[in-house]
C-alpha positions in Angstrom: 0.0 0.0 0.0 1.2 3.6 -0.7 2.0 5.8 2.2 -1.2 7.7 1.6 -4.3 6.4 -0.1 -7.3 8.6 -1.2 -10.7 7.3 0.0 -14.2 8.0 -1.3 -17.6 6.3 -1.0 -17.5 2.6 -0.1 -13.7 2.6 0.2 -14.0 4.9 3.2 -16.7 2.8 4.8 -14.8 -0.5 4.2 -11.5 0.8 5.5 -12.8 2.5 8.6 -15.2 -0.3 9.7 -13.6 -3.4 8.2 -9.9 -2.6 8.8 -9.0 0.2 11.0 -11.5 -0.3 13.9 -11.4 -4.2 13.8 -7.6 -4.3 13.6 -7.1 -2.1 16.6 -5.3 -4.0 19.3 -4.4 -1.4 22.0 -5.6 2.1 21.2 -8.5 3.4 19.1 -9.1 7.2 19.0 -12.0 8.6 17.1 -12.6 12.3 16.4 -15.9 13.4 14.9 -18.1 16.5 15.2 -21.4 14.6 14.9 -22.0 11.2 16.6 -25.0 9.1 15.8 -26.0 5.5 16.2 -24.6 4.1 13.0 -25.2 0.5 11.8 -22.5 -1.4 10.0 -21.9 -4.7 8.3 -20.1 -7.1 10.7 -19.8 -10.8 10.4 -23.0 -12.2 8.8 -25.3 -9.2 9.7 -25.3 -5.7 10.9 -24.4 -4.3 14.3 -24.4 -0.8 15.8 -21.2 1.2 15.9 -21.3 0.9 19.7 -21.5 -2.9 19.5 -18.3 -2.9 17.5 -16.8 -0.5 20.1 -18.0 -2.8 23.0 -16.2 -5.7 21.2 -13.0 -3.7 21.2 -13.4 -2.8 24.8 -13.9 -6.5 25.8 -10.6 -7.0 24.0 -9.0 -4.4 26.3 -8.6 -1.8 23.6 -8.5 1.7 25.0 -11.2 3.7 23.2 -11.6 7.5 23.2 -14.2 9.4 21.2 -13.8 13.2 20.9 -17.0 14.8 19.6 -18.4 18.3 19.3 -22.0 18.0 20.3 -24.3 15.8 22.3 -24.5 12.3 20.7 -27.9 11.5 19.1 -30.7 10.0 21.1 -30.2 6.7 19.3 -26.6 6.6 20.3 -27.3 7.4 24.0 -30.1 4.8 24.0 -27.7 2.2 22.5 -25.2 3.1 25.2 -27.8 2.4 27.9 -28.8 -0.9 26.2 -25.1 -2.1 26.2 -24.6 -0.9 29.8 -21.5 -2.2 31.3 -20.1 -3.3 28.0 -19.4 0.3 27.2 -19.6 2.1 30.5 -16.6 0.4 31.9 -14.1 1.6 29.3 -15.5 4.0 26.7 -14.1 7.5 27.1 -16.2 10.3 25.6 -15.1 13.9 25.6 -17.2 16.7 24.1 -15.5 19.8 22.9 -17.8 22.2 21.0 -14.9 23.5 18.9 -13.9 20.0 17.6 -14.5 19.6 13.9 -11.8 17.0 13.3 -12.7 13.7 11.7 -10.1 11.0 12.3 -9.9 7.3 13.3 -6.5 6.4 14.7 -5.5 2.8 15.5 -2.6 1.9 17.7 -0.7 5.0 16.5 0.1 2.9 13.4 -2.7 3.6 10.9 -5.4 6.2 10.5 -8.2 7.7 8.4 -8.5 11.4 8.3 -11.1 13.3 6.3 -14.5 14.8 6.1 -16.9 12.1 7.3 -18.6 12.2 10.6 -19.7 9.0 12.4 -23.2 9.2 11.0 -25.3 7.2 8.6 -24.8 9.8 5.9 -21.1 10.1 6.7 -19.9 6.5 6.9 -22.8 4.4 7.8 -24.7 1.6 6.1 -27.0 3.9 4.1 -25.2 2.8 1.0 -23.3 4.6 -1.7 -26.3 6.3 -3.2 -27.5 7.6 0.2 -24.3 8.7 1.8 -22.8 12.2 1.7 -19.9 12.9 -0.8 -17.0 12.4 1.6 -13.3 12.4 1.0 -10.4 11.3 3.2 -7.1 9.6 3.3 -5.7 6.4 4.9 -2.1 6.2 5.9 0.3 4.2 7.8 3.0 6.9 7.6 4.3 6.9 11.2 5.2 10.5 11.3 1.9 11.7 10.0 -0.1 9.4 12.3 1.9 10.6 15.3 1.4 14.3 14.4 -2.4 13.7 14.3 -2.3 11.6 17.5 -0.4 14.4 19.3 -3.0 17.0 18.1 -5.9 14.8 19.1 -4.3 14.3 22.5 -3.7 18.0 23.0 -7.4 18.7 22.4 -8.4 15.8 24.6 -6.1 17.0 27.5 -7.6 20.5 27.3 -4.5 22.3 26.1 -6.6 24.9 24.3 -9.3 25.3 26.9 -7.6 28.3 28.8 -8.0 30.6 25.8 -11.2 29.2 24.4 -14.1 31.6 23.9 -16.7 28.8 24.2 -15.8 27.9 27.8 -19.1 29.3 29.0 -21.1 26.7 26.8 -18.5 23.9 27.1 -19.9 20.7 28.8 -16.3 19.8 30.0 -14.5 23.1 30.8 -11.0 22.4 32.2 
């Protein structure tokens, strides 16, 4: 594979949900501005995005999701349904200024692009119902680490002190 591969349509869906997330062995970091209850093909049927995340958590993968707004009702209901499967290990952090879209696995591979974790962004809606999204996949260690460092700096609140949205932030640091 090339150092950087351009992704569109089904390629994006396939790579994020059939390679990057399933291949995560230790760390899975996801940044999205919009977070909905997405259903994906998995095994012989479809499962919710959170079921796939619960599977990774049972495998002791550290999962962080950085998002910009309150997750959808469907997402929150699915979290309640899965209960301890996700409560025990899923880390969610809401930053109203986050607009990044990235999926980083084990600091070895990543997707970065325009798609949110929504049905229209990367979900099972199918090629003719999804948004026109564009992104890249890379295993370039330097680029992956640069994005990981930036994700971590937002996660750790390094920009909160000067943020003008602190008064509406659900997690002011």
